[in-house]
C-alpha positions in Angstrom: 82.6 -44.2 -66.2 82.5 -40.4 -65.7 85.3 -38.4 -67.2 87.9 -37.1 -64.7 89.7 -34.6 -66.9 88.3 -31.6 -68.7 86.5 -32.4 -71.9 87.2 -30.8 -75.3 84.7 -28.3 -76.7 81.5 -29.9 -77.9 81.5 -30.8 -81.6 79.1 -29.1 -84.0 76.3 -31.4 -84.7 75.0 -31.0 -88.2 71.9 -32.1 -90.2 72.3 -33.9 -93.5 71.9 -30.7 -95.6 74.7 -28.9 -93.8 77.3 -31.7 -93.8 80.5 -30.7 -95.7 82.6 -32.3 -96.8 80.2 -35.3 -97.3 81.3 -38.8 -96.6 80.7 -41.4 -99.3 77.2 -42.8 -99.9 77.7 -46.0 -97.8 78.7 -44.0 -94.7 75.8 -41.6 -95.2 73.5 -44.6 -95.4 74.6 -45.6 -91.9 74.6 -42.1 -90.5 71.2 -41.1 -91.7 69.3 -44.4 -91.6 66.1 -43.6 -89.7 65.4 -47.2 -88.9 66.5 -49.1 -85.7 70.3 -49.3 -85.5 69.8 -52.3 -83.2 67.9 -54.2 -85.9 70.4 -53.3 -88.5 73.3 -54.5 -86.3 71.4 -57.7 -85.5 71.0 -58.4 -89.3 74.7 -57.6 -90.0 75.8 -59.9 -87.2 73.4 -62.7 -88.1 71.8 -62.4 -84.7 75.2 -62.1 -82.9 74.2 -58.8 -81.5 74.6 -57.8 -77.8 74.7 -54.8 -75.5 77.4 -54.3 -72.9 76.7 -51.5 -70.3 79.7 -49.4 -69.5 78.2 -46.8 -67.2 74.8 -45.9 -65.9 74.0 -43.2 -63.4 73.1 -39.7 -62.6 75.6 -37.0 -63.5 75.7 -33.4 -64.9 74.9 -33.5 -68.6 77.2 -32.0 -71.2 76.5 -28.5 -72.5 75.5 -29.8 -76.0 73.2 -32.3 -74.4 71.5 -29.7 -72.3 71.0 -27.5 -75.3 69.5 -30.3 -77.4 67.2 -31.2 -74.5 66.3 -27.6 -73.8 67.6 -27.8 -70.3 69.7 -25.2 -68.3 73.4 -25.9 -68.6 74.7 -28.1 -65.9 71.4 -30.0 -65.5 71.6 -33.4 -64.0 70.4 -36.4 -66.0 70.6 -40.2 -66.3 73.5 -41.2 -68.5 73.8 -44.6 -70.0 76.9 -45.6 -72.0 77.1 -48.9 -73.7 78.8 -50.8 -76.5 76.7 -52.3 -79.2 78.5 -55.5 -80.2 78.5 -57.9 -83.1 79.8 -61.3 -82.2 81.4 -59.9 -79.1 83.3 -57.1 -80.9 82.4 -53.5 -80.0 80.9 -51.9 -83.2 79.2 -48.8 -81.8 79.6 -46.7 -78.6 76.3 -45.3 -77.6 75.5 -42.6 -75.0 71.9 -41.9 -74.0 70.8 -39.2 -71.7 67.6 -37.8 -70.2 66.9 -35.2 -67.6 66.1 -36.3 -64.1 62.7 -34.5 -64.0 61.6 -35.9 -67.4 62.5 -39.5 -66.4 60.8 -39.2 -63.0 57.5 -38.1 -64.7 57.9 -40.0 -68.0 57.5 -43.7 -67.0 60.7 -44.9 -68.7 63.0 -46.9 -66.4 66.4 -46.4 -68.1 68.1 -47.7 -65.0 66.5 -51.1 -65.4 67.6 -51.8 -69.0 70.8 -53.7 -68.2 72.0 -55.5 -71.4 68.7 -54.7 -73.3 68.8 -52.2 -76.1 67.3 -48.8 -75.4 67.0 -48.2 -79.1 64.7 -51.2 -79.5 62.6 -50.0 -76.7 62.3 -46.5 -78.3 61.4 -48.0 -81.7 58.8 -50.4 -80.2 57.0 -47.6 -78.4 55.2 -45.8 -81.3 54.4 -42.9 -79.0 58.0 -41.8 -79.3 58.7 -39.3 -82.1 62.2 -39.2 -83.5 63.6 -35.8 -84.3 66.1 -35.1 -87.1 69.4 -37.0 -87.1 72.5 -34.8 -86.6 76.1 -36.0 -87.2 79.6 -34.9 -86.2 83.2 -36.1 -85.9 83.1 -37.2 -82.3 85.9 -36.1 -79.9 88.2 -39.0 -79.1 88.3 -37.9 -75.4 84.6 -38.5 -75.1 85.0 -42.2 -76.0 86.0 -45.0 -73.6 89.8 -45.4 -73.5 89.8 -48.7 -75.4 87.9 -47.0 -78.3 89.6 -43.6 -78.5 90.4 -42.7 -82.1 90.3 -39.3 -83.8 87.4 -38.1 -86.0 85.0 -41.1 -85.7 81.6 -40.5 -87.2 78.8 -40.0 -84.6 75.2 -39.4 -84.9 72.5 -38.4 -82.5 68.8 -37.9 -82.4 66.2 -36.9 -79.8 63.2 -39.1 -79.1 60.1 -37.4 -77.6 57.0 -38.8 -75.9 54.7 -36.4 -74.0 57.1 -34.6 -71.6 59.9 -37.1 -71.9 62.9 -36.5 -74.2 65.8 -39.0 -74.6 68.9 -38.0 -76.5 70.7 -40.9 -78.1 74.2 -40.6 -79.6 75.8 -43.5 -81.5 79.5 -43.4 -82.5 80.5 -45.8 -85.2 83.8 -47.6 -84.4 86.3 -48.8 -87.1 85.3 -52.4 -86.4 81.8 -51.8 -87.6 83.0 -50.5 -91.0 85.2 -53.6 -91.4 82.2 -55.8 -90.5 80.1 -54.0 -93.0 82.7 -54.5 -95.7 83.8 -50.8 -95.8 87.4 -49.5 -95.8 87.8 -48.3 -92.1 90.7 -46.1 -93.1 88.4 -43.9 -95.2 85.5 -43.7 -92.8 
């Protein structure tokens, strides 16, 4: 659902070579894995993967999203927020955005995905080119109330196909680190 209170300043999204201090190698492996996160979560959950839509609709995009998509600040776009789940437990919060004009001309119906994975769609369409992955410590206020925790690792990347660009951000929740056998307290 759209946020009703002012949001904190946007985090600084960094590429791998600018990340300091660096998390441990297992966290880096998740953050900078260039494969499909959907497929990785499906393997981790032994096919117990699902997507739960939280919000889908048109709204003004955040300043950092507009900058990443080369749009004027305050541009309107389609916003899709979902939980990626393993065995019903929320493991990842994902927020995907695209500009209105790009979607209208680009032939991608984000509004028709429902509980299907956008990531799987992007990885199956080989015309999409993925740009570099960037990471940050995601603002707790930008997360759904049930998942708000300070300094969770998030990553994002932009997928381009012709004139269409989709920005996908994925925030790793403590439940994922536990499921992956990592110490959630140190993630």
